[in-house]
N, C-alpha and C positions, 0 to 999 in steps of 0.2 A: 584491765583494760588496754595499760601499758602494751603489752609483748602480743595481744590479739592487733592490734596498731600495729605495730612494727613488724608482724608476719603480712599484713596487707599490703605494707607497705614494699617493704621488702628491707629495712631496716636492723643489720647486723650489727653495727658498732653500737656495744654499751655505752661509748662513752657520749652519744647523742640522747638526751633526758629531757624531761618534761614537753613530751609530744602532745599538740593540740591540734585537733582538726578543725576545723570552717568548711563549710558544706558551703559551696555559691551555686549561683545561677547555670557555669555551662565548666568548671572547674573546680575540684577538689582543691584548697590551700590546706596545708600542715607548717604546722609555727613548732620550732626544738629551739633545742640550747646545744650548746658542744660546748663541754669541759671539761678537762683534767688537769694532772700535777703535770708538767713534763719530765723526762728523767737526768734529762741533760738539755744545752742549748748544741741545736744542730748545727748554729757555726761556727764554733768554738772547740765545741766536743767537753766544756767544762759540769760537770758534774752537778745536780741540781739542791747542793746545798744552802738552801736560800738564796739561791745565785739568781736562779731565775723568778721572777714579780709580775706579776696580773698588771694588765695594763689597756686594759678596759676591752674593747668591745668593737666586732664587725661583721655587717650582716652579706648575708649572698642566697640567692636564689638555686638552688639544686629543681635540672629535672626527672623528676621519678617517669617510672611505667607507668601508664596508665592502669586504670582502676574502674570495671564496670564502666566501659567508654569514655569515657573522662578524661580529660587532663591531668595530674598532680604534681603542682608543685612545693615545694618544702622550703620555708623562710627560715633559715637555719642561721641562727644568730651563736659568733664564733669566737671563743678568749682569743684576745691579743696579747702575747707575754714581752717583755723588754727582758734581756742579760743586762744585769751589772758588769760580768767580767769585760767583756765587749763591746758593750751598750748597743746593739742590735737589737733588732725584731724580728717576731713571728709571728705566724700564726697556728693555728691547733688545725690538726692536719687530722681526716678521716678517712675510712679504707671505703667508706658510700659515693666513695667519687676520689680519677686521678688528681694529684695536685693540678694546680691553677685549671682546674675544668670545673664547669657548671655544669657538666649534668654525668648522671649516675652511672655505676657501669655496670648495674642491669639494665639500660634502656642502651649503654653498649653492647652488652649481650644480647640484648633479642633486637638490636640490630643487624649484626654479626649470620646470626640465626635464619634472620628474613631477607637475608641479601646468599642463602643458597636456594632461595625460589625462584621459581622463572616471570620473576614481576620486577617491574620499572623502579628506580631508585625513587623518583618522585611518590609512585604508589607507599612505598615504603614510610618514605616522610610523611606527608599523610598520614598513613598510621598513629605514627609514633609521636607525630607532630615535632618536628627537626623538620630542617633544612636539607637540601641534597646535598648541600657544599657539606655542610655537615657528616654523611654519612659516606663521603668522596674520602675528606681527614681519617673517617675512623676506616675506611678500609686499607688505606694508605700505611697505619702505623701497625697494620697485623700484616704487609706486606710481605718483610721478612719469614715469615714463619708459614707464607705458601706459597710464597714463589719458589719453584722449582729449582733446586741446587743440583750443577751438571756434573760436582768433582766428584760423586757418590752413586756407588750402583749396588744394591745386595747381594751376594755369595749365589742365593735364592731365587727365583723371581716366577709369578706364577703369570701366564699371558692369555687372554681368554677376546674374543669379540663378543660386545652387546650392540642394540639394537639401537638405531639411532635416530635423532633428532628429527624435523622434518627439517631444519637452516643448517642442517652438517651436510659435509661436504660428501661422506658416500652413507650407502643402505646402515653399513654395519659400523661403529669403530671400536676404534682398538683403547682395552683398561688394563691394565698391570701394575703389581702389588707385591710387596716383601715378601716370601714363600716360609720366611723363617719366622719374622715377626705378626705376618697377615695383617699387613697395613697398607694400605693405599698409596700409592703413588702417584700417578698420571694417566688421563684419558685423554686420547688423540680423535680427531675427526674419522681416521682414513687407519685403511688395513693393507693399504698395500705396500708389497714390499721397498718402494721409491719412499715412499712416507715416512716408512718404518726406519727406513738406511738414511733417512735426512734427518730424523729427528735424533736418535742415537749418537747418531756421530758430533753432538754437538754436546755428548757425555766426552771428557776425559777420557786418553789412551788406559790409564790407572784404572781407573772409575770400573772401564771394559772388561779388562783381562780382567778382574774379581770378577768377574764373573761367573758361577763355575758350574748350574743349572737351569735350563728354562726349564718347564714344567705347561704344560699347554696340552689344546688338544691335537688331533690328527692333521690340522691344515697343511698343506705343505710347504707355506710362507714363511712360516719358521725356519726350519732347516737351513734355506737360504738364507735368511736374516742373520741365522747363527754363523756362516762361512764367512760371512760381511762384516760383520759388527763384534760378534764375540768368539774371538779366536778360541779360549780356553774354555767355553761350555756347551756340554751335552742337553742335550733336548733329547727330552724324559714325557712320556703320554701317561695324563693324569689316568691314575683306574677307575674314575669314572667313566671314564669313556671306552677304556677295555669292558669293564665288567659288561656296559650296554651295547657294543659292539659284539660281542659274546652272546648276549640275550637278543639281540636282535637278529643275529645268524640262526641262532638253537630255532628260534619260533619261526622264522622265514624255511628254514628244514624241516621242524614239526608240520608245519602247512603244505610242503609240497608230500611229504608222505603220507598225510591224512589225504589227501586228496587222487591219491592213487587206491581206495578204498572205493568202495559201493558208500553212497551216503546211508544208507542204512545199516549196512554192516556196527556191528560194536567195535569193530578199533577204529571207526571215522568220527561213530561218538564219544568213544575214550576220550582220545587224542583231542576231541574238540572240547569235551564236559572238562579235562582236569589239567587245561592248559596251565595252572598256578602250580599244581603241586609237581608238574617234571619240572617249574623253575625254584624248585623250594631247595635248599641249602640239603645237601647228604647228612652233617649234623643236627637238622631240626625233623627230619623225616621222625615221625611214631615208629620203632621199632619192637613194640609189647602189645598192645591193645588193638585187637582184632575187632573189626565191623564190617559192613554190606555196603563195597561200592556199588556204583551203579554202572550198568553192562560188563559187569566182572558176578561170572557162578557164583565164589566160594567167598567167605567171611575172609580177609588177610587186610594184614599190618600195611600201613603207607608206604615203608621201606618195600613190603614185599609185592605190592602191585606195582610201584613206577619201577622196580627190576623189567619186566616183562618192555618195558615202555622206553628204556634208552637213557635214564635217569644219569648212569654212570658214568662220568668218563670218558672211559675206555669203549664201552659201546656207542658214546654220543661221537667219538673219533672214527670210528665204524661205519657210524650213520651218515657222519659228515660225508666220506671219503664216497661211500654207495652211492650215494643220489646228488654228486657233487654237480654232476652232468645235466640235473631234470631242471 
């Protein structure tokens, strides 16, 4: 029963014992005791060889995450200690809360998670039953971790655009990440060359010189950005956009060739029906099994069927050169 209660309330500290729950009308009250034998005095550091004695209790109320849409308050009775060596006093500490705090770490984590949502701080405060001022204080405590550091940039950066929200400056936003560690770095409201240049110029020259490769799509903005901001970097088009452009170009050529035949002809129907087979990689084609293909008179393999329809690279290049004016 005690272990189930721990899981329900999110209490992992084994020094918290004698957990008892009292159900009230609008909230859940839990009572517990925090007691252990300290290894040393935190003030003078002397080893606890009967030098630290128990010196009564102190009570505090800890705010826990909500359970079943009800507030949970933990009445925690903490052991108070006295050091005989330095005559100092200290209170038992727990991993449930930070030192001198009465709001649990799980509540803080829930607050930070909800801050990623597009809701107001007042809404989050009502959900967690804490004040808006407390939320702002939590946010400021993690400012060092989420604040952009302008003294470092990765050697390989991935850049792309994403659709902006209605309150953004432009219709498309700019996002970039570390291409080696696959970690998100920052997102900007605008992707114009002026805004990107202004933003990246905030970084130190040493960090900008460190960038060696910019992996992007085929947007013309990024080569200009490289000339102005990243003098040592080269722009590399990612393989997705290269393959995508080849596939789109091949399909456009196939359709133009297909339209040169009559709609009732076998060539037209075969090119329209088996377009996926024409895009299939050569290594995945079936070279062994013979079967009947529609609009083809004899049984054949996927490889032999596709040869007359220009699946090989050599014939594809010839085909594109021949029909580039269509």
